[in-house]
N, C-alpha and C positions, 0 to 999 in steps of 0.2 A: 567198795564203790565199781569194781568193772562190770560187780552184775547187774545195781543199780544203771551203770550206763546202758548196758542193753539191753536193758527192758528199755530203758527210757530210748531208744534209738529204732527199736521193735514195732514202740506204744507209736514211735512217728512217721515208722515205713508201713503199719496198718490203715491209718488213720489218713495217709497222703492215696494209699491204694484204695481207700475206700471213698475216699474224696472221688477218686479219678471215674470210679465203676458208677457213682449218683451220675458224675458229668456225663460219660457216655451213656447213662440208661436214660437219661433226659436228651441227650441228642437223636436218639432209636426215636422213643416217643413223639418227639417231635415232627420225626417224619411222616404224615399221613402213607395213608393205604393208597397204592395204588396198582390197575384201574377196579374201579370201585362199583361199576357198572359195563354197560356192554360197552365198547367202542366200537367207532365208526372210521369205516375206511371210504372217505369222498374220493369217489372217481371221475376223473375229466371229461370224460366221456361216454358214450354210449356202451349197453353191453354188448360185448363178443371182441373188442377191442383187444388189442396188445395192453394195455394198462388193467384194463377189466379182468381179462384173463389170468392176470399174473395178482392180482387182488384174489381175484378164489381160486387161485392155488393154494396161494400160502394163510386166507382165512381161519381155517379149520384150525390148522395146526398153531399157529398166530394166540387164535384163543385159549387153547388147551396148554401152551407157557404162560399165558398171560391169567388166565383163570377164569374167565368173563367174555361171552359172547361177542364175535368180532362181526358187524353186521358191512357187508360190500353195498354203497347207496353211489347209485349211477347218476352225478346229477351233470350230462352234457349241457354245452351251451356257450357262445361268446368264444367258441375256439380252446374252450378248457379255461377259460377267464373266471366261468362265473362258481365252480367247487370252489377253486383256488380262491375267492373271493369269501365264501359260506365258512372255510378255514378260517382264515384270515380274520373275521370278524366273531370267530367262535368264544366260550372261556376257554381259557388258557389255562385248560386241566388238562391233557391228554387224553380225551375221551371223543375229541373229532380229529382224525388226521388224516393227509392232504397225501394220496399216493400222485405223487408230482410226475409229470413228464419232461423231457428235457426242453421241449421249444416253448413250455406254460411258463415255464420260469424261463427262459433266457432268451426268448424270441417275439413271445407276443409284449413284455413291458419296450420293447425297442416296437413294434409296428401297433398297437395302440395306449391309447390314455386312459390307461385305469383307474378305478377306484380305488384299489390301495396298491402296497410297495408291498416285493418278492423279498425286496431285502430287509424294511423294516418290519412288516408284518408279518411273515413266514418264518419258523425258527428249524432248520434243518436237523434229520437225525441223523439219516444215513442213508447212501446208495445204495440200492437194493440189486440192481440188474445192469446189465448192459448187451446190445443188439446190435453189428455191423450192418451196415446195406451191400448192394453188390452192383456192381454197375453194368447192366445188360443191356443190348443191342440186337436190333431186327437180324435175322439174318441174311438180308439183303441188303445192309452195308459191307461196303470189299475192304472191312478190318477185324485183325484176330486177337490185336494186343493195343494197348489202350494208347501205347506211342504211335500205331499203325492211325487210329479213329482219331485222336489229336492234330497229325499231318493232314489230313483229307480233310477235319473241320477248318483246317486254316487254310487249306487250298477253294474252300467253299464257306462263307462266311454266311451263315443263316440258312444253310440249307438245309440241315437237322434239327428237327423240332423232338423235345422234349417233355415225357408227361409227369404233373406230379398228382398227389391226394388233396394239392390247394397252394391256395398263395399265403406261402408262410411255414408250411409244413417243412418236414426232415428232407423228406424227397427232392423240395423245391430246393432247398438252400444247400443242401448237396452238390447239387446242379453248377450253380451258380457261382458254387467257391471253387469249383473246379474249373470255371470257365475263367474266373478270374485269374487262376491259378496258374492255368495253360496258356491266358491269352486269344480262345478262341469265342465265337458267338453260335449262341444255339436259341430257341424261339419255347419259350416256356407255352407248353399247354395247358391249363390245370384244369382237374376231374373232380367231380365228389368225392373222393375218398382213394385210397391206397388199390382198394380192385380193380375202378373202372381203371385208371390210368393202367395197371398189368393190362387190363383187355384189351384194352388200346395199342401198347405195343404189340399186343399180341397178333392182333386183326392188321397190324401194318399203317394203323391210323399215324404214329409217330415211330421215333427210328430209337430211341435214347432214353432209359428208366434205369432210375438209381429205385432199388427195390429192395423188400423184404429176399433177407439168403433163403430161410427156408421155402418161402410160397415159391421163390423163381428157380430154384435148382431143378425139379421134376421136369421144367418147361427149357430148360440146356442142356437137361441129359436127354432129351426129347430130341432136340435139333429144333426146336422152334424160338429158340432161342442163344443170341451169343455172349456171353459172359467175359467182361476183360479183367476185373479188376474186385476186389473186396474194399474196403474205406476206413479199416480201424488200422490203429499205429501197427500191430501185428497179426498175423495170417488168421484165418477164420478155421475155428477145430474141424466146420461143419466142410470148407471145403479148403484144407492146407497146400494144395498145390497150386492155387489161385493166387500170382500175387499180389500186395495191397498196394492201393494209388501212390502211399510213400514211398515204397520202396523202386517204382515205376520211373523216378523222377523227381516228386514232391513231395520232401522229405516234413516229418511237420502232421501233413495230412491227417487228420482223425475228425471220421463225423460217423454219427451216428446215432443211437435211441437210447437212452437211459433212463431207470426209471426211480424214484425216492420217496421215503417218507419225510413228509414236517409235519410239524405243528405250531398252534399259532404262537407268535410272539408273545414270552413270559411266559411261560409254561414251564413249569418248576424243574431243576436238572432233574430229581429225583425219577422223575417221571418222562423224561426221556431220554433219560439211563437204563429205565426199566425194559421202556419200549424200544429202545437202540438192543439191547441184552434179546431181548425176545424175537423179531426181526430179525438176527442174524443169526441165533442158533436154526428159527424156523429155515429160511433159506439154505442154510448147511445140513439138513437133513436128508437124507439118499432119496426118500423119494418125491420131495420135493425139487431139490434139484436135478431131479431127471427131468420131472415133465417141464421143468423151464428150459430144459435143453431141447427139449418136442417142440418148443415154439420158437426154436432158434436164440433163446435168452443164456449169458453166459452168469454164472452169480459173479457182483463184484461189491464188495460192500467198503463205510470208510467212515471214519468219524467225522462228526457234524464242522467240524473248522476245512477239513478237506472238502467237502461237499460244497459249502459255501464258500469255498474259492472254488470250486467248479462252475459252478453257477456267474462266479463274478467273471472269470478268467471266458466262458464261452460265451455271456453277453457281448462281451467287449468286440468278439471276434467275428459274432453275427450282425452288431450295432454297424460296423467295417460294410461287412457284404451286403446288408439292407440297405444303406445308406447309396455304394456305389453301384449298384445296379438298378437301384430309383423304384425299390420294390412298396409299394402302401399295402395297409390293413383292408378288408374286402369288409 
């Protein structure tokens, strides 16, 4: 009886194991391959900008990991909204991917009436990189620290002009947020891009600029500009001796650029995971990491949930700044 019972148990165990293997095989078979054709990275700005540069650094290696060609597709226009709309309306299969810039995702929905919803129509994949800004002033301004400049600005409300790459850009909103937090009044002079805004400061047409760390530091070293602080929550690795605005009396001040991948809503979870895994591996490659560092970018990745929370949190912050400053979309 013992032998028959043992054989019976073994038979049942084998049957159970076989059933489990069949179920697992069916599960794997039910999950389609991804990607099955070239993947398009939609860039919200023209070639040559930070988002485009990051995408072109990543594309070849990302393609190697995915086993498909990754095509960089620049669709500038409407402040980045055009590319975002294309992705929002694309087939949710993971083959059309948005390389999102933070203001397109957190500022534009406040400034403009959009034909799509970031929250409803785009699905976060992962954060890719972040970049701090640096607050620089013209040498003619008699201040050498952030607190000296703020004290001077309080004595002379509206006496200082700051430039930016346009209304609603990160450089514009950074200055507005500092003005709000510090209780000072500066005059905004928008230019058509970050380069003309920096040139205006160098020429003395304006006195203040929140600029790119990588682009500004050479002018600081040459004495053509004075650096007061950086905008991240921690000090910049590029200029570690320079204090942050947060540690200069404004706790929690954390502003900068960030870049992320998003896909159309309802993209299958397996495609989102495959894309995220490939992107994280790509930015971790030494050659990719080094190329990003040369552009002033720091690698930072996230889960889809963390990225969604970041978009929601920053959207709320900028909504208040935009309302208080009376900023209108152009």
